[in-house]
C-alpha angles and dihedrals in degrees: 000000000000118000117275111238112226122241089250091054092048093049090046090056093049090051092047090052091048091050090051091050095046095044107018096179104023099051098058108142091354111157117218088208095222121194141157114275140191089220094061138341092281137006128204115208100168097095092072092064092041092052090049090052091049092041090234138130108276095211092051090048090048091051091052091052092048088055091057098045116116103219098176115135094348118049122055097182139359124184140170113248136185116337093346111317121142116224112201129193115195118219121254089234092057091050094053095042091051092048090048089055090051091048091053090059123078088218094050089244094301108148125220115249112275095230110030116192142172110284124187115201116192116195148144097030102183122181122250115251091014130101120249111243138188090282089070093055101081098046092047099049096038091050092046092051092049090050091053094046095046093047090050088053090055103257119144098241123196113193117214125192102190097197122189099246103146137062147091094292089073091068090065094045096046095046091052090049091052090053094041103033097175096056094104097036115135122231121273093266092054094236114170106194118163093237092051091049092050091046090055092047092048090051090049093048096047094046094047092045092051091051092044091054096045106034118061092191092054090047089055092048090049092052091050088050089060088058090050090050093051090046091055099246105183097224091047093047091049092055091044088054090050090056091047092049092049089052091051090057087058096042091051091051090055092046091050091050091047090044098229128150100242117123137170089271089065094054112105105156134189091274091064090074099047095107092058099048100086092046091047092052092048092051092049091050095045092049092050093239088117128036136191116259120175088340095306124110106239142177116211130205129199093221099046112082136150130236090277089055091248118135115266109213134205104245109219096173127015122231090255090058096256124133127224139188094299093060095047092046090051091048089050090054091051090051096044095049100033101038107020094035095222117193092188132021122193120193111197099198131138122271094254089074094057095107092045093055093043089058095041093050093046091049091051090049092050090050091051094243099110124052117215118273097017104100122059128181105210100200120199135198132245131276107238133198122234088271089065093247127111107294110265139157119258089264090056098254126130113270112252110243094221091052090050092051092047091053091049091054091047092052091046091053089063091052093048094047091051095046102040110034093167095066122107121241090258091049091050090052092049093047092045090057092048092046098040098046090040090052093054094045095045094049087056098041095045089059118083106262095238096049130087118237137195117247105226115162093188090061094039095059094042120120088216126079133002100340135127089242090062090052093044090050091050089053093047090049090055091049089053090054092047091050090052090047090053089060094047116087113243095008110128137142113258134149117243109190090178093067124093114241127231115233092257091050091051093049092049092046095049091050093048088056091060096064096097093045090050092054090049089052092049091049092051096046100033088227113134092182088077090064091047090052091050092051093048090051089048092053089047092051089049092051090055090046090049091051096046105031119055109216112191092025096045093125107237125055096238093056091047090052094046093049092047086052090054090047092050095047091047090052092049091049093048092048094048094045094048091046089056088056089050094250127131124229110211117216090223127032 
């Protein structure tokens, strides 16, 4: 099915045609500058700038354009306002016909992107043998939402989970595992729960750290083990892989709980680029992009200086020959551009890494590995506690992500039990997970990516205000109406363009028509909070419609059918929009 042009697009074209007719030579490429308005459905402001350019009277120009506008089947009224604005009211018939076209399309009239490309989205990035904490929440859910939105738009999306799976700490862990070979053994029943895996890894880390700090001989053996790991010793690599695999059991448990798309196939950690690091360093040095400074291989930048006004370099290779994050990030760029042929690369990493990525991207550009405009660091803000400081436990430690999610589900269970007393125990548990996890994700995604926000579970699971529960309840309320309609003879959803619309119906219809434009905006700005804002406004418009416009008791059959049609399309739009944020919409709540 061809894309469904929005009402705004259709009106824009009519105005552009009228401009061309009124001013055949002067209005070439003139933009009517159409936008939503509280004075009418739409307002065009572009004639003011055009009149200024032509040194004419803007109201007279506006009147000429109005005289040329073809209103048939689209525009109910168009008038000149103020110094030369055009206020446009769309006809009720055009609203319903456009919505009917959207309803006839499985994609709700949302077009695929005109020029799809290969997009790599890197997100989550936990560290092996370490617990995921609240700091991993934002990157994981923002990245997941962008993956879903971009795939829906038709991009070829490659997910990348750039886990921290290499470094000197593995010498300590592996050496302890050699000397205590049963430390990561699973129980007799072979259960592989995420909590059990993390418990084993925590035990391994604490025991090896205690020995490393207290036993000089063990510390020496652990350091030699790092050399064996870097040299590719088979026994050492096998135990390293065992630690990585144990961590994946835990990571996957968190991802299942959080309901995100990441799998083992998406994991390409730091270690994946080891074979390219020496070549990469040599090429940077030979090309002059990097230079030796105190034995280290460095890249310098005129605009990056420390407090003492001395240049702060990007260190590609340390003086002892070791490689750090900069080298693996550069190798990842080479792989993603050269092998995977990425057209766009999105790095969902917190704002504290902004300088690092600025230097890495500039180094890759200087080396000729990274074309302009391909790589984007999408920085995000911090999750705060109610005290306005970074979210910590009472003892000052980072909040474990799994604990946080479990508490959200527990709080949500109370809300579900109070609201839906007819649900079974199993249904309450299922709804509590959908509501609790949805609440956490929506609170994050409804906040502008670059801003901090306060983590407040009481507010997140509230039925009042801008929460996922409010949206989920709006969807469930519509489903309740549709179920009742199914049992009522003659009650079906059908569009009736011939009917006049009540103000609440018009407002709901006009907002429904903006879904495709909203997704386009989100895809261009990489800001999922714009979709969340759209969905909250949609649920709010529906609440007003529900309060002011009886559906099943509307009086005449045509109005019942038309209002059921609006209910059905609202539900489909809410479900699709929430799904793109990675949030479920229960049928009953």
